[in-house]
C-alpha positions as CSV (number, residue, x, y, z in Angstrom):
1,M,165.2,191.5,-33.4
2,Q,163.6,194.8,-32.3
3,R,163.3,195.9,-36.0
4,S,161.6,192.6,-36.9
5,L,159.0,193.0,-34.1
6,A,158.4,196.6,-35.1
7,A,157.9,195.6,-38.7
8,L,155.4,192.9,-37.7
9,L,153.4,195.3,-35.6
10,A,153.3,197.8,-38.5
11,L,152.1,195.0,-40.8
12,L,149.4,194.0,-38.4
13,F,148.3,197.6,-38.1
14,C,148.0,197.9,-41.9
15,F,145.9,194.7,-42.1
16,S,143.6,196.0,-39.4
17,C,142.9,199.1,-41.4
18,L,142.0,197.3,-44.6
19,P,138.2,197.1,-45.4
20,P,136.5,193.7,-44.7
21,P,136.0,191.3,-47.5
22,A,132.9,191.4,-49.6
23,Y,131.4,188.3,-48.1
24,A,131.8,189.7,-44.6
25,Q,130.2,193.0,-45.6
26,D,127.3,191.1,-47.1
27,R,126.7,189.3,-43.8
28,G,127.4,192.3,-41.7
29,E,130.3,190.7,-39.8
30,R,133.6,192.3,-38.7
31,K,136.9,190.4,-38.3
32,T,139.0,190.6,-35.3
33,L,142.8,190.8,-35.3
34,L,143.2,187.1,-34.5
35,Q,140.8,186.1,-37.3
36,L,142.9,188.1,-39.8
37,L,146.2,186.5,-38.7
38,F,145.1,182.9,-38.2
39,G,142.0,182.7,-40.4
40,K,138.4,182.6,-39.4
41,K,136.9,179.9,-37.3
42,P,134.9,177.3,-39.2
43,K,131.2,177.8,-38.8
44,K,128.5,175.2,-38.5
45,A,126.3,174.7,-41.4
46,A,123.5,177.2,-41.4
47,V,120.1,175.8,-41.0
48,E,117.4,177.7,-42.8
49,E,114.3,178.4,-40.9
50,I,111.1,178.4,-42.8
51,I,108.8,180.9,-41.3
52,T,105.1,180.2,-42.1
53,P,102.4,182.7,-41.4
54,R,100.3,182.2,-38.4
55,Q,97.2,180.2,-38.9
56,T,94.0,182.1,-38.6
57,R,91.9,179.3,-37.2
58,P,90.2,180.2,-33.9
59,R,91.8,179.1,-30.7
60,T,89.8,176.8,-28.6
61,R,90.1,177.1,-24.8
62,K,90.5,173.9,-23.0
63,R,87.6,173.3,-20.6
64,N,87.7,172.1,-17.1
65,P,85.1,169.3,-16.6
66,A,85.3,169.8,-12.8
67,A,84.5,173.5,-13.1
68,N,81.5,172.7,-15.3
69,T,80.3,170.1,-12.8
70,T,80.6,172.6,-10.0
71,A,78.8,175.3,-11.9
72,T,76.0,172.9,-12.8
73,A,75.7,171.8,-9.2
74,A,75.6,175.4,-8.0
75,S,72.9,176.2,-10.5
76,Q,70.8,173.2,-9.3
77,D,71.1,174.4,-5.7
78,Q,69.6,177.8,-6.6
79,P,65.9,177.8,-6.0
80,Q,64.0,178.2,-9.2
81,P,61.5,181.1,-9.3
82,V,57.9,180.1,-9.6
83,T,54.9,181.8,-11.3
84,K,53.1,184.1,-9.0
85,A,49.4,183.5,-8.4
86,E,46.9,186.2,-9.5
87,N,45.6,186.6,-5.9
88,A,49.1,186.6,-4.4
89,R,49.5,188.7,-1.3
90,K,51.8,191.7,-1.7
91,I,54.5,193.2,0.5
92,L,55.1,196.9,-0.1
93,V,58.7,198.0,0.6
94,I,59.4,201.8,0.7
95,G,62.4,203.9,1.7
96,D,65.9,205.0,0.5
97,F,68.8,203.1,-1.0
98,L,68.9,200.6,1.8
99,A,65.3,199.9,1.4
100,N,66.0,199.2,-2.3
101,S,68.5,196.6,-1.2
102,L,66.0,195.2,1.3
103,G,63.5,194.8,-1.5
104,D,65.9,192.9,-3.6
105,G,66.7,190.6,-0.7
106,L,63.0,190.0,0.0
107,T,62.3,189.2,-3.6
108,A,65.0,186.5,-3.5
109,A,63.6,185.2,-0.2
110,F,60.1,184.8,-1.6
111,E,60.9,183.8,-5.1
112,T,59.7,180.2,-4.5
113,S,56.5,181.3,-2.8
114,P,53.8,181.6,-5.5
115,N,51.4,183.4,-3.1
116,V,53.7,186.3,-2.1
117,V,54.8,189.2,-4.3
118,V,57.3,191.9,-3.2
119,E,56.6,195.4,-4.5
120,N,59.8,197.5,-4.3
121,R,58.8,201.2,-4.5
122,N,61.8,203.2,-3.3
123,S,63.5,206.4,-4.0
124,V,67.3,205.9,-3.3
125,A,68.0,209.6,-2.5
126,S,64.9,210.1,-0.4
127,G,64.3,210.5,3.4
128,L,62.1,212.3,5.9
129,V,64.1,215.5,5.8
130,R,63.9,216.7,2.2
131,E,60.2,216.7,1.6
132,D,60.8,219.1,-1.2
133,H,62.7,216.4,-3.0
134,Y,60.4,213.4,-2.2
135,D,57.4,213.6,0.1
136,W,56.7,210.2,1.5
137,Q,53.8,211.5,3.5
138,A,52.0,212.2,0.2
139,Q,53.4,209.2,-1.8
140,L,52.7,206.4,0.7
141,P,48.9,206.6,0.6
142,T,49.0,206.6,-3.2
143,F,51.1,203.4,-3.2
144,I,48.8,201.7,-0.7
145,D,45.7,202.5,-2.8
146,E,47.4,201.3,-6.0
147,I,49.1,198.1,-4.8
148,K,46.7,197.1,-1.9
149,P,49.4,195.4,0.0
150,A,49.0,192.9,2.8
151,M,51.8,194.7,4.8
152,V,54.1,197.6,4.5
153,V,57.9,197.5,5.2
154,I,59.8,200.8,5.7
155,M,63.5,201.4,5.9
156,I,64.6,205.0,5.8
157,G,67.0,207.5,7.4
158,A,70.4,206.9,5.9
159,N,70.1,210.2,3.9
160,D,68.7,212.3,6.7
161,R,71.9,213.6,8.2
162,Q,71.4,217.2,7.0
163,Q,69.6,220.4,7.6
164,M,65.8,220.4,7.8
165,A,63.4,223.2,6.8
166,I,61.0,223.8,9.7
167,N,58.4,226.6,9.3
168,G,60.6,228.4,6.8
169,T,63.8,228.2,8.7
170,R,66.8,226.0,8.2
171,E,67.5,223.9,11.3
172,K,70.8,222.2,11.8
173,F,71.1,218.5,12.1
174,R,70.7,217.0,15.6
175,T,69.5,220.2,17.3
176,E,66.6,219.9,19.7
177,A,64.1,221.3,17.2
178,W,65.5,219.1,14.5
179,L,65.0,215.9,16.5
180,K,61.6,216.9,17.7
181,E,60.4,217.5,14.1
182,Y,62.0,214.3,12.9
183,E,60.1,212.3,15.4
184,V,56.8,213.9,14.3
185,R,57.5,213.0,10.7
186,A,58.4,209.4,11.6
187,A,55.2,209.1,13.6
188,K,53.1,210.5,10.7
189,L,54.6,207.9,8.3
190,A,53.8,205.1,10.7
191,A,50.3,206.4,11.2
192,A,49.7,206.5,7.5
193,V,50.1,202.7,7.4
194,R,48.4,201.8,10.7
195,S,45.4,204.0,9.8
196,R,44.7,201.5,7.0
197,N,44.8,198.6,9.5
198,L,47.9,197.2,7.7
199,P,50.8,195.5,9.5
200,L,53.8,197.7,9.7
201,L,57.4,196.5,9.8
202,W,59.9,199.3,10.3
203,V,63.5,198.1,9.7
204,G,66.3,199.8,11.7
205,L,69.5,201.1,10.2
206,P,72.7,199.0,10.2
207,A,76.1,200.1,11.3
208,F,78.3,202.0,8.8
209,Q,82.0,202.3,8.2
210,S,81.9,205.9,9.3
211,P,81.9,206.2,13.1
212,S,79.8,209.4,13.0
213,M,77.2,207.7,10.7
214,T,77.1,204.7,13.1
215,A,76.5,207.0,16.1
216,D,73.7,208.8,14.2
217,A,72.2,205.5,13.1
218,L,71.9,204.4,16.7
219,Q,70.0,207.6,17.6
220,F,67.7,207.2,14.6
221,N,66.9,203.6,15.6
222,G,66.0,204.7,19.1
223,M,63.5,207.3,17.6
224,F,62.1,204.8,15.1
225,R,61.5,202.2,17.7
226,T,59.6,204.5,20.0
227,Q,57.3,205.9,17.3
228,V,56.7,202.6,15.6
229,E,55.8,200.7,18.7
230,R,53.6,203.6,19.8
231,A,51.7,203.3,16.6
232,G,51.3,199.6,16.9
233,G,53.9,198.5,14.4
234,E,56.9,196.2,14.8
235,F,60.5,197.5,14.8
236,I,63.0,195.1,13.2
237,D,66.5,195.5,14.7
238,V,69.2,194.3,12.3
239,W,72.2,195.9,14.1
240,D,73.8,192.6,15.4
241,G,73.9,191.2,11.9
242,F,76.4,193.8,10.6
243,V,78.8,194.2,13.5
244,D,81.3,191.9,15.3
245,E,81.1,190.6,18.8
246,N,82.5,194.0,20.1
247,G,79.8,196.0,18.3
248,K,82.1,197.3,15.6
249,F,81.3,197.6,11.9
250,V,82.4,194.7,9.7
251,I,82.6,194.4,5.9
252,T,82.9,190.6,6.0
253,G,80.6,188.5,8.2
254,S,78.3,185.5,8.3
255,D,75.6,185.1,5.7
256,V,72.3,183.4,6.2
257,N,74.0,180.0,5.9
258,G,76.8,180.9,8.4
259,Q,79.5,181.2,5.8
260,Q,82.0,184.1,5.9
261,V,81.2,186.4,2.9
262,R,81.5,190.1,2.0
263,L,78.4,191.9,3.3
264,R,79.2,195.6,2.4
265,N,80.7,197.3,-0.6
266,S,84.0,199.3,-0.4
267,D,82.1,202.5,0.4
268,G,81.0,201.1,3.8
269,M,77.4,201.8,3.2
270,N,75.8,199.8,0.4
271,L,75.2,196.1,0.7
272,T,76.5,193.2,-1.5
273,R,74.2,190.5,-2.7
274,A,74.9,188.4,0.4
275,G,74.3,191.5,2.6
276,R,71.0,192.2,0.9
277,R,69.9,188.6,1.5
278,K,71.0,188.8,5.1
279,L,69.1,192.0,5.7
280,A,66.0,190.5,4.3
281,F,66.4,187.5,6.6
282,Y,65.5,189.6,9.6
283,V,62.3,190.8,7.9
284,E,61.4,187.4,6.4
285,K,60.7,185.8,9.8
286,S,58.2,188.5,10.8
287,A,56.6,188.7,7.3
288,K,56.0,184.9,7.3
289,R,54.4,185.1,10.7
290,L,52.0,187.8,9.5
291,L,51.2,186.2,6.2
292,G,50.6,182.8,7.6
293,D,50.3,179.7,5.4
294,T,50.5,181.6,2.1
295,A,54.2,182.5,2.7
296,S,55.3,178.8,3.3
297,P,54.0,176.6,0.5
298,E,56.3,173.8,1.6
299,L,54.1,173.3,4.7
300,V,51.4,170.7,4.1
301,R,48.1,171.1,5.9
302,L,46.1,168.0,6.7
303,D,42.4,168.1,6.5
304,A,39.6,165.6,5.9
305,S,40.5,165.3,2.2
306,N,44.2,164.5,2.5
307,L,44.5,162.6,5.9
308,P,46.6,159.4,5.7
309,E,44.8,156.1,6.0
310,L,44.8,154.8,9.5
311,L,45.4,151.2,10.3
312,D,42.5,149.2,11.6
313,L,43.3,148.1,15.1
314,P,41.8,144.9,16.5
315,P,39.0,145.3,18.9
316,A,39.8,145.1,22.6
317,E,39.0,141.8,24.3
318,N,37.9,143.4,27.5
319,N,36.5,146.9,27.5
320,R,36.6,147.2,31.2
321,I,39.1,149.9,32.3
322,V,41.3,148.9,35.2
323,R,41.8,151.8,37.5
324,T,44.5,152.1,40.1
325,P,43.4,153.7,43.3
326,P,45.3,156.9,44.1
327,I,48.0,157.0,46.7
328,S,47.5,159.5,49.5
329,L,50.4,161.8,49.9
330,I,49.7,162.2,53.6
331,D,49.9,158.5,54.3
332,P,53.3,157.8,56.0
333,E,53.2,154.3,54.7
334,L,52.0,155.4,51.2
335,D,51.1,152.0,49.9
336,G,50.0,150.5,53.2
337,G,53.2,148.6,53.8
338,K,55.4,148.8,56.8
339,E,58.6,147.5,55.4
340,L,60.8,148.4,52.5
341,L,60.7,146.2,49.4
342,G,63.1,143.3,50.0
343,A,63.7,144.3,53.6
344,R,65.1,141.7,55.9
345,A,66.5,141.5,59.4
346,M,69.9,142.9,60.0
347,P,72.5,140.2,60.6
348,V,73.6,139.7,64.2
349,M,77.2,140.7,64.7
350,L,79.1,138.6,67.2
351,D,82.3,140.6,67.2
352,Q,82.5,144.2,68.1
353,S,84.0,146.1,65.1
354,A,86.4,148.9,65.6
355,R,83.8,151.3,64.2
356,R,81.1,150.2,66.7
357,L,83.6,150.4,69.6
358,L,84.6,153.9,68.7
359,I,81.1,155.3,68.0
360,E,79.1,153.5,70.7
361,K,81.5,153.1,73.5
362,G,84.3,155.6,72.6
363,E,86.9,152.9,72.8
364,M,89.7,152.1,70.4
365,E,91.3,148.7,69.8
366,A,94.7,148.1,71.1
367,A,97.5,148.9,68.6
368,P,99.2,145.9,67.1
369,A,102.6,145.1,68.5
370,G,105.4,147.0,66.9
371,R,103.3,149.9,65.6
372,I,104.3,153.4,66.4
373,D,101.3,153.9,68.7
374,D,101.9,150.7,70.7
375,Y,102.8,152.0,74.1
376,R,102.6,148.7,76.0
377,M,105.6,147.9,78.2
378,K,107.6,145.0,76.9
């Protein structure tokens, strides 16, 4: 028995060493030991797959009708710009990169006003410190003569946190000499506008993401307010629009419609489109007040040519005016009467009530029998 088992195992070993059949080689299959002994497992009929090349026609993207409707409605809600009049009044905006954003916001604010044009003349890297880079004291009168604006809007100072050249020396930022010279330069810029008898709107700096920049912006705003109001201009404070209820810097806040939107870019300095529009909102109110009717075309003024027709009232039957004599305030009876309206005699009370007995005579009714305060002897 053992010899037969050994012979069987040797035979199986020889079969396993034989090369696979030709059809197996062609298909790349290898047989197992069980398949060699008991035969291969019947396979299902092969199904040939016909592979066709991809069609080259362009793919069409399925459209969403609701999205198209929403986009159309949004475009209809946007105010359509109008053609500006030849004699439109001009608002000159000057300053640094924040003033450039302010100019864009004011342009959007007055795009439906045909009689108002916003002239955005800014240098994004400018300020009051580096006069060697850009001298606003020399450029501003040139712009005024060229544009002939109805008012001037200034927003500057975000680039001025650096050394200043004073009389040939480099003075560090926020030293006493630096602050004194900076106030002088701000006063000169304001005087350049007021000397032309033009309204001046000086816009303060907003809060920044950097705490040190925010602290410096507060100090700048204090100097700007003092010098502008001294020159007869108007200081526009925008601080509350870009901080939360605790006075801290916010990137997301309310827009001009009260919706929560992103107001600042990731750098914590520049403004988004909604932020630019909100910044212009603070200036827009004062600008409309100074420009008057030309800034609000939607207001209709009634004059003799466009008054509505009045209805013809029937003539009065009696033209005599009935006058009521005045009532003297020192007359104790006022209208001459001695009694109140509807006054009548008080009813006669036959029985003495418990209240009258207690108030008038200080007496109390006897307690009913059986009550706790009944002390009568039984």
